C-alpha positions in Angstrom: 0.0 0.0 0.0 2.8 2.4 0.9 4.6 1.6 -2.3 1.4 2.2 -4.3 1.0 5.5 -2.5 4.5 6.7 -3.4 4.0 5.6 -7.0 0.7 7.5 -7.2 2.3 10.6 -5.5 5.3 10.5 -8.0 2.8 10.4 -10.9 0.9 13.4 -9.5 4.1 15.4 -9.0 5.4 14.6 -12.5 2.0 15.4 -14.0 1.9 18.8 -12.2 5.5 19.6 -13.2 5.1 18.8 -16.9 1.7 20.5 -17.1 3.2 23.6 -15.6 6.1 23.6 -18.1 3.6 23.1 -20.9 1.5 26.0 -19.7 4.5 28.3 -19.2 6.0 27.5 -22.7 5.5 30.4 -25.1 3.0 29.9 -27.8 4.5 29.8 -31.3 3.9 32.9 -33.4 0.9 32.9 -35.8 1.7 36.2 -37.4 4.8 34.8 -39.2 6.7 31.6 -39.9 10.5 31.5 -39.2 13.3 29.5 -40.7 16.5 29.5 -38.7 20.0 28.7 -40.1 23.6 29.3 -39.2 25.3 30.4 -36.0 26.5 33.6 -34.5 25.0 37.0 -34.0 21.3 36.9 -34.9 19.8 38.6 -37.9 16.1 38.8 -38.4 15.1 39.1 -42.1 11.6 40.5 -42.8 10.5 40.4 -46.5 8.5 42.9 -48.4 4.7 42.9 -49.0 3.5 39.5 -50.4 7.1 38.2 -50.6 8.2 34.9 -49.2 11.3 34.5 -47.0 13.1 33.1 -50.0 13.5 36.7 -51.1 16.6 36.6 -48.9 18.1 33.4 -50.3 21.0 35.1 -52.1 21.7 37.2 -49.0 21.8 34.2 -46.7 24.2 32.4 -49.1 26.3 35.5 -49.3 26.6 35.6 -45.5 28.0 32.1 -45.6 26.8 30.9 -42.2 28.6 33.7 -40.3 25.3 34.8 -38.6 22.3 33.1 -37.1 19.7 33.9 -39.7 16.0 34.1 -38.7 14.1 34.4 -42.0 10.4 35.4 -41.7 7.5 34.9 -44.0 4.5 36.9 -42.8 1.2 35.3 -42.3 -0.9 35.6 -45.5 2.1 36.1 -47.8 3.4 33.7 -50.4 1.2 30.8 -49.5 1.4 31.0 -45.7 -2.1 30.9 -44.2 -3.4 34.3 -43.3 -4.7 35.6 -40.0 -8.5 35.8 -39.6 -8.5 39.4 -38.3 -6.3 42.5 -38.2 -4.7 44.7 -37.4 -2.0 42.6 -39.1 1.2 44.7 -38.8 0.6 45.4 -35.2 0.3 41.7 -34.5 3.6 41.1 -36.3 5.3 43.8 -34.3 4.1 42.5 -31.0 4.9 38.9 -31.8 8.4 39.9 -33.1 9.1 41.5 -29.7 7.9 38.3 -28.0 9.9 36.1 -30.3 13.1 38.1 -29.5 12.4 37.9 -25.8 11.3 34.3 -25.7 14.3 33.1 -27.6 16.7 35.3 -25.5 18.2 36.9 -28.6 20.7 39.7 -28.0 22.5 42.2 -30.3 19.9 41.5 -33.0 20.3 43.0 -36.4 17.1 43.7 -38.3 17.1 43.5 -42.1 13.8 44.6 -43.7 12.7 45.2 -47.3 9.7 47.4 -48.1 7.0 46.7 -45.5 9.6 44.7 -43.7 11.8 47.8 -43.4 8.8 49.7 -42.1 8.2 47.0 -39.5 11.9 47.1 -38.5 11.8 50.9 -37.9 8.5 50.5 -36.0 10.0 47.8 -33.8 13.2 49.7 -33.1 11.4 52.9 -32.2 9.8 51.1 -29.3 12.3 48.3 -28.3 15.2 49.8 -26.5 17.1 46.6 -25.7 18.3 43.5 -27.5 18.8 45.3 -30.9 22.1 46.2 -32.5 21.5 47.6 -36.0 18.9 48.0 -38.7 19.4 47.6 -42.4 16.5 49.0 -44.4 16.0 48.2 -48.1 13.8 50.7 -49.9 11.3 51.6 -47.2 10.0 54.8 -45.5 8.4 55.6 -42.2 5.4 57.1 -44.0 5.2 56.0 -47.6 1.9 57.7 -48.4 3.4 61.0 -47.3 6.1 60.7 -49.8 3.5 60.7 -52.6 1.1 63.1 -51.0 2.1 65.7 -48.3 -1.6 65.8 -47.2 -2.0 62.1 -47.0 -4.1 61.0 -43.9 -2.0 59.3 -41.2 -4.7 56.9 -40.0 -5.8 53.5 -41.2 -8.7 53.7 -43.6 -11.1 50.7 -43.5 -12.8 52.0 -46.7 -9.4 52.0 -48.5 -8.7 48.5 -47.4 -12.1 47.4 -48.5 -11.7 49.0 -51.9 -8.4 47.2 -52.4 -9.9 43.9 -51.3 -12.8 44.3 -53.7 -10.3 44.9 -56.5 -8.4 41.7 -55.6 -11.6 39.7 -55.2 -12.8 40.9 -58.6 -9.9 39.0 -60.2 -9.8 35.2 -60.8 -6.5 33.5 -60.1 -5.1 34.0 -63.6 -6.0 37.7 -63.6 -4.4 38.2 -60.2 -1.2 36.5 -61.3 -1.1 38.7 -64.4 -1.7 41.8 -62.3 1.1 40.8 -60.0 3.4 40.2 -63.0 2.8 43.7 -64.2 3.6 45.0 -60.7 6.8 43.0 -60.7 7.9 44.5 -64.0 7.5 47.9 -62.5 9.2 47.2 -59.3 12.1 45.1 -60.5 14.5 45.6 -63.5 15.8 42.0 -63.6 13.3 40.0 -65.6 14.5 36.7 -64.3 12.7 37.5 -61.0 9.4 38.7 -62.4 7.7 35.3 -62.3 8.9 34.6 -58.8 7.6 38.0 -57.5 4.3 37.5 -59.3 3.9 34.0 -57.9 4.4 35.2 -54.3 1.7 37.8 -54.9 -0.7 35.3 -56.6 -0.2 32.9 -53.7 -0.9 35.5 -51.0 -4.1 35.9 -49.1 -6.1 38.8 -50.7 -7.4 40.2 -47.5 -3.9 40.3 -46.0 -2.6 42.0 -49.1 -5.3 44.7 -48.9 -5.1 45.3 -45.2 -1.4 45.2 -44.6 -0.8 47.7 -47.5 -3.5 50.0 -46.1 -2.1 49.7 -42.6 1.3 50.8 -43.8 0.0 53.6 -45.9 -1.9 54.9 -42.9 1.0 54.5 -40.5 3.0 57.6 -40.0 6.0 56.8 -37.8 8.2 59.7 -38.9 8.2 61.2 -35.4 8.5 57.8 -33.7 11.8 57.0 -35.4 13.4 59.8 -33.4 13.5 57.3 -30.5 15.7 54.8 -32.3 19.0 54.5 -30.5 21.0 52.2 -32.8 22.6 52.6 -36.2 20.3 52.5 -39.2 21.4 52.3 -42.8 18.7 52.9 -45.4 19.1 51.9 -49.0 17.0 53.9 -51.4 16.3 52.8 -55.0 16.7 54.9 -58.1 16.4 54.0 -61.7 15.6 56.5 -64.5 12.1 56.1 -66.0 11.5 58.2 -69.2 7.8 58.3 -68.5 8.5 60.2 -65.3 11.0 63.0 -66.2 10.7 64.6 -62.8 11.8 61.5 -61.1 15.5 62.1 -60.6 18.1 60.8 -58.2 18.2 64.2 -56.5 14.4 64.0 -55.9 14.8 60.5 -54.4 17.6 61.7 -52.1 15.4 64.7 -51.0 12.4 62.5 -50.3 14.4 60.0 -48.2 16.1 62.8 -46.3 12.8 64.4 -45.5 11.3 61.1 -44.4 14.2 60.3 -42.1 15.1 63.7 -40.8 13.9 63.0 -37.3 16.2 60.0 -36.9 19.7 61.0 -35.9 20.9 57.4 -36.1 19.7 57.0 -39.7 22.0 57.2 -42.8 20.5 57.1 -46.3 22.4 55.8 -49.3 20.6 56.0 -52.7 21.6 53.8 -55.6 23.0 55.1 -58.8 20.9 54.5 -62.0 20.6 50.8 -61.3 17.8 49.6 -59.0 14.1 49.7 -58.6 12.3 48.5 -55.5 13.9 45.1 -55.4 17.5 46.4 -54.9 18.9 43.0 -53.9 17.9 41.7 -57.3 18.7 44.7 -59.5 22.0 45.9 -58.0 23.4 42.9 -56.0 27.0 44.1 -56.0 26.1 47.5 -54.6 23.6 45.9 -52.1 26.1 43.4 -50.8 28.9 45.9 -50.5 26.6 48.2 -48.5 25.4 45.3 -46.3 29.0 44.0 -45.6 30.3 47.4 -44.7 27.4 48.0 -42.4 27.6 44.7 -40.6 31.3 45.2 -40.0 
């Protein structure tokens, strides 16, 4: 009887212990998927709107395992299941902070393209510890403001609904064709057009509409004044005959205006080489800037 009692008591203690551990374990993020490779100082890579984490494949290869690379694909992008409700970017930001804390990551370098660059700036403006540097690829703290000085700085549900209706009005083939045309405008290197279009065609339409609207309505130009770590911003420039007023000087001014509140931010604009996908259009310049900044 005594032996049976101790056996039972041991079972109860073990059950309580493991149940407690299970309850205390952090829930995996649902706002993004992560692929981790390499060892060393951690770098978190955040891709652009609709893009998959494989946007960074050439960058990961270039780094040759010298860093611990955490490559994200956001929920709803490039075939990853979307979240049922928003706000989407806010959930990504919160879960990124939790991910860094839960995994005890220190001296983290953030690398973000487009909406991923916006998220990196947003994160660093609020997170004062654990981060070391930010490398931003063609992103701004208030993209809509670069196009329209009077752009509203709040999320517009009606705008998101209009964008969603536009996407829902296309069948799969039409959406792929639309994304292909977008890829041709945003990337000079034609070998990447189908890949970029496929990411978009595989993305959740609601996520596409709402994340873009959230970014367009998110003005963090004042918030980035709080960033206390080095930031390097790469801006894209490539002549477009149909837009004669679009010059390298105008791009430099736009970026300078957008980042003027951030004393830690340095902006480098490409010569006449790259559109939005700088890593594809001007890889030599991109890698040289990345290597110099990381060192």
